[in-house]
C-alpha positions in Angstrom: 38.3 62.2 131.3 40.6 65.0 132.5 42.9 66.4 129.8 46.5 66.9 130.9 47.7 70.5 131.0 51.0 71.2 129.3 52.8 74.3 130.4 55.4 75.8 128.2 58.3 76.9 130.2 59.7 80.4 130.2 62.9 78.9 128.8 61.1 77.2 125.9 59.3 80.4 125.0 62.5 82.3 125.0 64.2 79.8 122.8 61.4 79.6 120.3 61.0 83.4 120.2 64.6 83.6 119.1 64.2 81.3 116.1 64.4 83.3 112.9 61.6 83.2 110.3 63.1 81.0 107.6 62.1 81.0 103.9 63.8 77.6 103.6 66.6 76.0 105.6 69.0 76.5 102.6 68.3 80.2 102.5 69.3 80.6 106.1 72.3 78.3 105.9 73.9 80.6 103.2 73.8 83.5 105.6 75.7 81.7 108.4 79.4 82.2 109.0 81.6 79.2 108.1 84.0 79.5 111.0 82.8 78.6 114.5 85.4 80.7 116.3 83.7 83.9 115.2 80.5 82.8 116.9 79.5 84.5 120.1 78.6 81.2 121.7 82.1 79.8 121.1 83.8 83.1 122.2 81.9 83.1 125.5 82.4 79.4 126.4 85.7 78.1 125.1 87.8 81.0 123.7 90.5 82.4 126.0 89.2 85.0 128.4 90.9 87.9 130.0 91.6 87.4 133.8 90.1 83.9 133.6 90.3 82.0 136.9 89.4 78.8 135.0 91.8 79.4 132.1 93.5 76.0 132.6 90.2 74.1 132.6 88.8 76.1 129.7 92.0 75.5 127.8 91.8 71.8 128.2 88.2 71.7 127.0 89.1 73.9 124.0 92.2 71.8 123.1 90.2 68.6 123.4 87.3 69.9 121.3 89.7 71.3 118.6 91.4 67.9 118.4 88.0 66.2 118.3 87.0 68.6 115.5 90.1 67.7 113.4 89.3 64.0 113.7 85.6 64.5 113.0 86.4 66.5 109.9 87.9 63.4 108.2 84.6 61.5 108.5 82.4 64.5 107.7 84.3 65.1 104.5 83.6 61.5 103.4 79.8 62.0 103.6 79.7 63.8 100.2 81.5 60.9 98.6 79.1 58.3 100.2 75.9 60.3 99.7 76.5 62.7 96.8 72.7 63.5 96.6 72.6 64.7 100.3 72.9 68.3 101.4 76.3 69.6 102.6 77.5 67.8 105.8 81.1 68.7 105.8 83.0 70.8 108.3 81.4 74.0 107.1 78.0 72.6 108.1 79.3 71.6 111.5 80.9 75.0 112.1 77.7 76.8 111.0 75.7 74.9 113.7 77.4 77.0 116.4 75.7 80.0 115.0 72.4 78.1 114.8 72.7 77.2 118.5 73.5 80.8 119.4 70.5 82.0 117.5 68.2 79.5 119.2 69.6 80.4 122.7 69.5 84.1 122.1 71.5 86.9 123.7 72.0 86.6 127.4 71.5 82.8 127.7 74.5 81.7 129.8 76.3 78.6 128.7 79.2 77.3 130.7 82.5 76.1 129.1 81.6 72.4 130.0 78.2 72.9 128.3 79.9 74.5 125.3 82.2 71.4 125.1 79.2 69.0 125.2 77.4 71.1 122.6 80.5 71.1 120.4 80.8 67.4 120.7 77.2 66.8 119.8 77.6 69.2 116.8 80.6 67.2 115.6 79.0 63.8 116.0 75.4 64.3 114.9 75.9 63.4 111.2 79.1 61.3 111.2 77.3 58.0 110.9 76.2 59.1 107.4 79.8 58.2 106.3 80.6 54.7 105.4 84.1 55.4 106.8 82.5 55.6 110.3 82.0 51.8 110.1 84.9 49.5 110.6 85.1 47.3 107.5 83.1 49.9 105.4 80.2 49.0 103.1 81.1 45.3 103.0 80.8 45.1 106.8 77.4 46.9 106.6 76.1 44.4 104.0 77.2 41.4 106.2 75.2 42.7 109.1 71.9 40.9 109.5 70.1 44.2 109.8 71.1 45.0 106.2 68.8 42.2 104.9 66.0 43.5 107.0 66.5 47.0 105.6 66.6 45.7 102.0 63.4 43.6 102.6 61.7 46.6 104.1 62.6 48.9 101.2 61.8 46.2 98.6 58.3 45.7 100.0 57.7 49.5 99.8 58.7 50.3 96.3 60.8 49.4 93.3 63.1 46.4 93.5 66.8 47.1 94.2 69.5 46.3 91.7 71.4 43.1 92.5 74.5 45.0 93.6 72.3 46.9 96.1 71.0 43.8 97.8 74.4 42.4 99.0 74.7 40.3 102.0 74.5 36.5 102.4 70.7 36.4 102.4 70.3 38.0 99.0 69.1 35.9 96.2 69.8 36.3 92.5 68.5 39.1 90.4 65.4 37.0 89.4 64.2 36.5 92.9 60.8 38.1 93.4 60.8 40.9 95.9 58.4 39.1 98.2 60.7 36.1 98.6 63.6 38.0 100.1 63.9 36.6 103.6 64.2 38.9 106.5 66.8 37.9 109.2 64.2 38.8 111.8 62.4 35.5 110.9 65.6 33.4 111.0 66.6 31.5 114.1 69.1 33.0 116.5 
C-alpha cells in the first residue's frame, strides 16, 4: 500500500513559524491589547489610509464592521451571565483576537480590506452562540427543542444525573426517573 505524501505549504510553514511559544493561553492573553484599532492588521486593512483610491469602499466595510461589532457586543457581554464558569468571552476577547490573527499571519502577510472585513466578522461571531440571548425565546425555547432531550440523555448516560430543573423539556420525567429511562427524541417517531 502506498502511503500518501502530505506536503506542508510554504504559507503554512510561515504561519506556524510566527506562532509564539505559549506558557498557557491565559498567560498570552494578558499581554494582548484590548483595543483592536491599535492592531497592525486592522490599521492596514480597514483604517483610513492616506491617498486611498478605495477610500469609499474601505469606509463602507469599516462602518459596517463597527456597526456589526456594536451589535455583537450585546450578545458577547451576556456570555458571562449565562456561563459564569467560562473564560472571558466579552468584547475585550473579541478585540484581542485581531492581534492573535496578526501574530499568526506575521509581518508582510498581505490582507485585503475585504479579507479584513470577513476576518472581523468571523471574530465577532465565533463565540456568540454561547449566549442564551442568541436564541429567540431564550432558555425555554432551547429546552423545548427535541435536541435538548437528546443532549440530556447523552449527558445522563455519561455521568451524574442532572437535577430536575436541568432536565426541562416535555420528555423529562420526574426526579425519581432512573437515568436509563429518559427517552431520546431520536427514537421517537417523526
